[in-house]
C-alpha positions in Angstrom: -0.8 12.2 1.6 2.4 12.7 3.6 1.5 14.9 6.4 4.2 16.3 8.7 6.0 19.6 8.1 9.2 21.5 8.7 12.0 23.4 6.9 14.3 21.4 4.6 18.1 21.3 4.5 19.6 20.5 1.1 23.1 19.9 -0.3 26.0 21.3 1.7 23.6 22.2 4.5 21.8 24.9 2.6 18.2 25.5 3.8 15.6 24.8 1.1 12.3 26.7 1.2 9.2 24.5 0.7 7.7 25.1 -2.8 4.0 26.0 -3.3 2.0 23.5 -5.4 -0.4 24.7 -8.0 -2.7 23.0 -10.5 -2.8 23.9 -14.2 -6.5 24.1 -15.3 -7.6 25.5 -18.7 -4.3 27.3 -19.1 -4.4 29.0 -15.7 -2.4 28.2 -12.6 -4.5 28.0 -9.5 -4.5 26.8 -5.9 -6.7 23.8 -5.1 -9.7 23.9 -2.9 -9.5 20.4 -1.4 -7.6 18.9 1.5 -4.0 20.0 2.3 -1.1 18.3 0.5 2.3 18.2 2.4 5.0 16.7 0.2 7.9 15.3 2.4 11.5 14.4 1.9 11.7 10.6 2.3 15.3 10.8 3.5 14.2 13.1 6.4 10.4 12.8 6.6 10.1 15.8 8.9 11.3 18.1 6.1 8.8 19.6 3.8 9.4 19.7 0.0 6.2 21.4 -1.1 2.7 22.3 0.2 -0.7 22.9 -1.4 -4.2 21.8 -1.6 -5.8 19.0 -3.6 -7.9 19.6 -6.8 -11.6 19.2 -6.5 -14.3 17.8 -8.7 -15.2 21.3 -10.2 -11.5 21.6 -11.2 -11.7 18.2 -12.9 -14.8 19.1 -14.8 -13.3 22.4 -15.9 -10.1 20.7 -17.0 -11.9 18.1 -19.1 -14.2 20.8 -20.6 -11.2 22.8 -21.6 -9.5 19.8 -23.1 -12.7 19.1 -25.2 -12.9 22.7 -26.3 -9.2 22.8 -27.3 -9.2 19.4 -29.0 -10.4 20.3 -32.5 -7.9 23.3 -32.7 -4.9 21.3 -31.5 -5.8 18.4 -33.8 -5.9 20.8 -36.7 -2.6 22.3 -35.8 0.0 21.0 -38.3 2.3 18.3 -36.9 5.4 20.4 -37.4 3.9 23.2 -35.4 3.0 20.8 -32.6 6.5 19.5 -32.8 8.0 23.0 -32.3 6.1 23.3 -29.0 7.5 20.0 -27.9 11.0 20.9 -29.0 10.8 24.2 -27.0 9.5 22.2 -24.0 12.4 19.8 -24.3 14.8 22.8 -24.3 13.2 24.2 -21.1 13.4 20.8 -19.4 17.0 20.4 -20.4 17.9 23.9 -19.2 16.5 23.1 -15.8 18.0 19.6 -15.5 20.3 20.4 -12.6 17.7 22.3 -10.5 14.8 19.9 -11.2 17.0 16.8 -10.9 17.9 18.0 -7.4 14.2 18.6 -6.6 13.4 15.1 -7.9 16.0 13.6 -5.6 14.7 15.7 -2.7 11.1 14.7 -3.3 11.3 11.1 -4.5 14.5 9.7 -3.1 16.6 8.9 -6.2 20.2 10.1 -6.0 20.9 13.5 -7.4 22.8 12.0 -10.4 19.8 9.7 -11.2 17.4 12.7 -10.8 19.3 14.8 -13.2 19.6 11.9 -15.6 15.8 11.4 -15.5 15.1 15.0 -16.2 17.4 14.9 -19.2 15.7 11.7 -20.4 12.3 13.5 -20.3 13.8 16.2 -22.5 15.1 13.5 -24.9 11.6 12.0 -25.1 10.0 15.3 -26.0 12.7 15.9 -28.7 12.0 12.5 -30.2 8.2 13.1 -30.5 8.8 16.6 -31.7 10.0 14.9 -34.9 6.7 13.1 -35.6 5.9 15.7 -38.2 8.8 14.5 -40.4 7.8 10.8 -40.1 5.2 9.0 -42.2 1.6 9.8 -41.1 -0.1 6.9 -42.9 0.1 4.3 -45.6 -1.0 4.0 -49.2 -2.2 0.6 -50.4 -2.9 -0.6 -54.0 -6.5 -1.0 -54.9 -8.0 -3.9 -56.9 -10.0 -1.3 -58.9 -8.4 0.9 -61.6 -8.0 4.6 -60.9 -8.2 4.2 -57.1 -5.9 4.4 -54.1 -6.5 3.2 -50.6 -5.1 5.5 -47.9 -4.9 4.6 -44.2 -4.5 7.8 -42.1 -4.1 8.4 -38.4 -6.3 10.8 -36.5 -6.1 11.8 -32.8 -8.2 9.9 -30.3 -9.3 13.1 -28.6 -9.1 13.8 -24.8 -6.7 11.5 -23.1 -6.6 10.9 -19.3 -3.0 10.3 -18.1 -2.4 8.7 -14.7 1.2 8.3 -13.7 3.2 6.7 -10.8 5.7 8.1 -8.3 8.9 6.3 -9.3 9.7 8.2 -12.5 7.9 11.5 -11.8 9.0 13.3 -14.9 10.2 10.6 -17.4 7.0 8.4 -17.3 4.7 11.4 -17.7 6.9 12.5 -20.6 6.6 9.3 -22.5 2.8 9.5 -22.3 2.2 13.2 -22.6 4.7 13.8 -25.4 3.2 11.3 -27.9 -0.3 12.2 -26.9 0.4 15.8 -27.8 2.5 15.0 -30.9 -0.4 13.1 -32.4 -2.9 15.9 -31.8 -4.6 14.9 -28.6 -5.4 17.0 -25.5 -4.5 15.7 -22.1 -5.8 15.8 -18.5 -3.1 14.5 -16.2 -3.2 13.3 -12.6 0.3 12.6 -11.3 1.0 10.5 -8.3 0.3 12.3 -5.0 3.7 11.5 -3.6 5.6 13.5 -6.3 3.5 16.6 -7.2 6.5 19.0 -7.4 8.1 17.4 -10.5 4.7 17.1 -12.1 4.2 20.9 -11.7 7.7 21.4 -13.2 6.8 19.4 -16.3 3.6 21.4 -16.8 5.5 24.6 -16.3 7.9 23.6 -19.1 5.0 23.0 -21.5 3.3 26.3 -20.6 6.6 28.2 -21.1 7.0 26.4 -24.5 3.7 28.0 -25.7 1.3 25.1 -25.4 -2.2 26.5 -26.0 -4.6 26.9 -23.1 -6.6 23.8 -22.4 -4.4 21.4 -24.3 -2.9 20.1 -21.1 -4.3 20.4 -17.6 -2.5 18.9 -14.5 -4.4 18.1 -11.3 -2.8 17.1 -8.0 -5.3 14.7 -6.4 -5.8 11.5 -4.6 -6.7 8.1 -6.0 -10.4 8.9 -5.9 -9.9 11.9 -8.2 -7.9 9.6 -10.5 -10.8 7.2 -10.6 -13.2 10.0 -11.5 -10.9 11.2 -14.2 -10.7 7.8 -15.8 -14.5 7.4 -15.8 -15.3 11.1 -16.7 -17.8 11.2 -19.6 -15.6 13.8 -21.4 -12.5 11.5 -21.6 -11.9 9.4 -24.8 -9.0 7.2 -23.7 -6.9 6.4 -20.7 -3.2 5.6 -20.2 -1.9 4.4 -16.9 1.3 3.2 -15.2 1.1 1.9 -11.7 0.3 -1.2 -9.6 -1.4 -4.2 -11.1 -4.3 -4.0 -8.6 -5.1 -0.4 -9.6 -4.5 -1.1 -13.2 -7.0 -4.0 -13.3 -9.6 -1.7 -11.7 -9.0 0.8 -14.5 -9.2 -1.9 -17.1 -12.5 -3.0 -15.8 -13.9 0.5 -15.6 -12.8 1.3 -19.1 -14.3 -2.0 -20.3 -17.7 -1.0 -18.9 -17.4 2.3 -20.7 -16.0 0.8 -24.0 -13.1 3.2 -23.6 -9.6 2.5 -25.0 -7.1 1.9 -22.2 -3.3 1.3 -22.1 -1.7 0.1 -18.8 1.8 -0.7 -17.7 1.6 -2.5 -14.4 3.8 -4.7 -12.2 7.0 -6.6 -12.8 9.0 -9.4 -11.1 11.9 -9.3 -13.5 14.5 -12.1 -13.6 18.2 -12.0 -14.5 19.8 -15.3 -15.5 23.5 -15.8 -15.1 24.8 -18.9 -16.9 28.1 -20.6 -16.3 29.9 -19.1 -19.3 28.9 -15.5 -18.4 31.4 -12.7 -17.9 31.0 -12.6 -14.1 32.5 -9.2 -13.6 30.0 -7.8 -16.1 27.1 -9.7 -14.8 27.7 -8.7 -11.1 27.8 -5.0 -12.1 24.7 -5.2 -14.2 22.7 -7.2 -11.7 23.7 -4.8 -8.9 22.6 -1.9 -11.0 19.3 -3.6 -12.0 18.4 -4.5 -8.4 19.6 -1.5 -6.4 19.7 1.6 -8.7 16.7 3.9 -8.1 16.4 1.9 -4.8 14.8 -0.9 -6.7 11.7 1.3 -7.4 11.4 0.5 -11.1 8.9 -1.7 -12.8 11.9 -3.1 -14.7 14.1 -3.6 -11.7 15.9 -6.9 -11.3 14.0 -8.5 -8.4 14.7 -12.2 -9.2 18.1 -13.8 -10.0 18.8 -17.3 -11.3 22.4 -18.4 -11.2 23.7 -21.6 -12.8 25.0 -23.9 -10.0 28.6 -24.2 -11.4 29.3 -20.5 -10.8 26.7 -19.7 -8.1 29.0 -19.6 -5.0 31.5 -17.3 -6.7 28.9 -15.0 -8.3 26.9 -14.6 -5.1 30.0 -13.9 -3.0 31.0 -11.1 -5.4 27.5 -9.7 -5.6 26.8 -9.7 -1.9 30.1 -8.0 -1.1 29.4 -5.2 -3.5 25.8 -4.8 -2.4 26.9 -4.6 1.3 29.4 -1.9 0.3 26.9 0.4 -1.3 26.7 3.8 0.4 23.1 4.3 1.4 22.1 7.8 2.5 20.9 11.2 1.6 20.3 11.3 -2.2 21.6 14.8 -2.4 25.0 13.8 -1.1 27.3 13.2 -4.0 28.9 10.1 -2.4 25.5 8.3 -2.0 25.0 5.2 -4.2 21.4 4.5 -3.1 18.8 6.7 -1.5 15.6 5.9 0.4 12.4 4.4 -0.9 9.6 6.9 -1.5 8.0 6.8 2.0 8.3 5.4 5.5 5.1 3.4 4.7 6.8 1.8 1.7 9.9 1.1 3.9 7.9 -0.6 6.5 6.0 -2.8 4.0 9.2 -4.0 2.4 10.8 -4.7 5.8 7.7 -6.7 6.9 8.0 -8.9 3.8 11.7 -9.5 4.3 11.2 -10.3 8.0 8.4 -12.7 7.2 10.6 -14.4 4.6 13.5 -14.7 7.0 11.3 -16.7 9.4 10.4 -19.3 6.8 12.4 -22.5 6.2 14.6 -22.6 3.1 15.2 -18.8 3.1 18.6 -17.3 3.8 19.5 -13.6 4.0 22.9 -13.3 2.3 23.2 -9.5 2.9 21.0 -6.7 4.3 17.5 -7.5 5.5 17.8 -5.5 8.8 16.5 -2.1 10.1 19.1 0.7 10.2 20.0 1.6 13.8 21.9 4.8 13.0 20.8 8.3 11.9 19.0 6.7 8.9 16.5 4.9 11.1 14.0 7.9 10.9 14.1 8.0 7.1 12.7 5.7 4.5 15.9 3.7 4.1 16.0 0.0 3.3 19.2 -2.0 3.2 20.3 -3.5 -0.1 19.1 -7.0 0.5 19.9 -10.4 -1.2 17.9 -13.4 -0.2 18.6 -16.9 -1.3 15.6 -19.3 -1.7 15.8 -23.1 -2.0 12.3 -23.4 -3.4 8.9 -21.7 -3.7 8.4 -18.5 -1.6 6.3 -15.3 -1.8 9.5 -13.4 -2.4 9.7 -15.2 -5.7 6.1 -14.1 -6.7 5.2 -10.8 -5.1 6.5 -7.4 -6.3 8.0 -5.5 -3.3 9.1 -2.4 -5.3 12.3 -2.0 -3.3 15.9 -3.1 -3.1 15.3 -6.7 -2.4 16.7 -9.4 -4.7 15.5 -13.1 -4.5 18.0 -15.7 -5.7 17.6 -19.3 -6.8 20.1 -21.8 -8.3 19.6 -23.8 -11.5 21.4 -26.9 -12.6 21.3 -26.2 -16.4 20.1 -23.7 -19.0 16.7 -25.3 -19.3 16.0 -25.1 -15.6 17.3 -21.5 -15.5 15.1 -20.3 -18.3 12.1 -22.1 -16.8 12.6 -20.5 -13.4 13.0 -17.1 -15.1 9.6 -17.5 -16.9 7.9 -18.8 -13.7 6.0 -15.7 -13.0 2.6 -14.1 -13.6 4.4 -11.0 -14.7 6.2 -10.6 -18.0 7.8 -7.2 -18.3 11.6 -7.5 -18.6 14.4 -10.1 -18.3 18.1 -10.3 -18.7 20.4 -13.2 -19.7 24.1 -13.2 -19.2 25.9 -15.6 -21.5 28.0 -15.9 -24.7 26.3 -19.1 -25.7 24.3 -18.4 -28.9 22.1 -21.4 -28.3 21.1 -20.0 -24.9 20.4 -16.6 -26.4 18.2 -18.1 -29.1 16.4 -20.3 -26.6 15.7 -17.2 -24.4 14.4 -15.2 -27.4 12.1 -18.0 -28.3 10.9 -19.1 -24.9 10.9 -16.2 -22.4 7.5 -14.6 -22.3 8.5 -11.0 -21.7 8.1 -7.7 -23.5 11.7 -6.6 -23.1 14.7 -9.0 -23.1 18.3 -7.8 -22.4 21.3 -9.9 -23.3 24.4 -9.1 -21.2 22.8 -5.9 -19.7 20.5 -5.2 -16.7 16.8 -5.7 -16.9 16.1 -1.9 -16.5 16.3 0.5 -19.4 13.9 1.9 -22.1 14.9 3.9 -25.1 12.3 6.3 -26.5 12.6 5.2 -30.1 11.6 1.5 -29.6 8.5 -0.1 -28.1 8.3 -0.6 -24.4 5.8 -2.8 -22.4 5.2 -6.1 -20.9 3.0 -9.2 -21.4 0.9 -11.4 -19.0 -0.1 -9.4 -15.9 2.5 -6.7 -16.6 0.5 -4.8 -19.2 -2.7 -4.4 -21.2 -3.2 -2.6 -24.4 -0.8 -1.2 -27.0 2.9 -0.8 -26.2 4.4 2.6 -25.3 7.2 4.7 -26.8 8.6 4.6 -30.4 6.2 4.4 -33.2 4.2 1.9 -31.1 2.8 4.8 -29.2 0.8 5.8 -32.4 -1.3 2.6 -32.0 -2.8 4.0 -28.9 -2.8 7.7 -29.4 -4.4 7.6 -32.8 -7.3 6.0 -34.6 -7.0 4.8 -38.2 -9.2 6.0 -41.0 -9.3 4.0 -44.3 -9.9 6.2 -47.2 -10.8 4.9 -50.7 -9.6 7.7 -53.0 -10.8 7.9 -56.6 -11.2 11.1 -58.7 -14.7 11.9 -59.7 -13.8 11.4 -63.4 -12.2 8.0 -62.8 -13.6 4.6 -63.8 -16.7 3.3 -62.2 -17.6 -0.3 -61.3 
């Protein structure tokens, strides 16, 4: 946990009071009984955002027991009634978008505009899943026997453990919790320890919306508590977003328990710029994909392949715009890019860049240095573009920060091959107006999400989201795809008692 304290100064020099963190357990708000939690502002790590105490094992046991007790009643609640709760939660979230968006920027490091946008996206997700009661709940198949129908219906899984990351502290929880609740499941949620305040805000919205006691519990805890939640005997399924290393551990644990698991893990997403691309468009989109949200997105653009014919011009434009980004306090309206989530993350990213710069065949085109001004105490990383002439760890390893690795390609075939040269397979982008290249990318690129002439980041709530290869395991998220994980099918052979017999 982040561990130093002090008063916080917000926008326009106003002093912000540190918030008090609480857990939601069995419908009741309570203080934790574990170690202290001190949530810090990554732009000024001596400033405190919120304080509290970690949840304990008895809290976890009580939360799971409450979820099991509430599960039959919530599953029996008509989908339209469940949807009304989600709609009210969406309205609460949207009404607090300005306040909570600022708190998000203060706590996690996104710019204020990005924070407000993320809160509004969470509201949009809840509105979408509120409509599940008006969508088909199953299928009817013809039977080979007269007088009979075959129905396939969807039933809730039961108690779902939700484990979420720091980088989208309200949107990612929303796209797990909203469908889980919409399909009649109960939830025990452990958010990332770096962003407990926004987790508490989302839980507050659901309580205010009238969610029955026990249907959702939220526990602020460390990684060990998350592991115990995942393996708790009262849990029926697990959904996780986070690092590949942690995700593999959860997959293994759930395999031993024969427990359904859904994971979204790492990404090393490539953007490909071909010679015929609209370079103005491509520069803007690659810039946004690499440096928006300080590169702390699983879908961020972290690799770039540029066709040789336009590489010099494109990289000149890109590096000039990257160097001109205003990096600073995320609550300042003029800031383009805020800090990464912590000083520890900053230092890990800087070490990787410094190590790359010392290797042959690596050139820093812009950035790559420590700040030596008043930003040096915060978790700020320069927007960095690094050109590689061949194989390098920067091409393989996810840094989760504003670092873009670049390679050149002679032709379309080499460009697509380089883009696909990764253990990850979450997202990719292709910039071209060549229909043959688009078709080749659709056929050949092994990713879960492919953008044509737009940045690698972006996920709409009504369509499936998720990766392949080492980026994901289990059913996709969002849209109707979420139903594959959050429900179980039951096949019903339906014949009236007076119907024909075999």
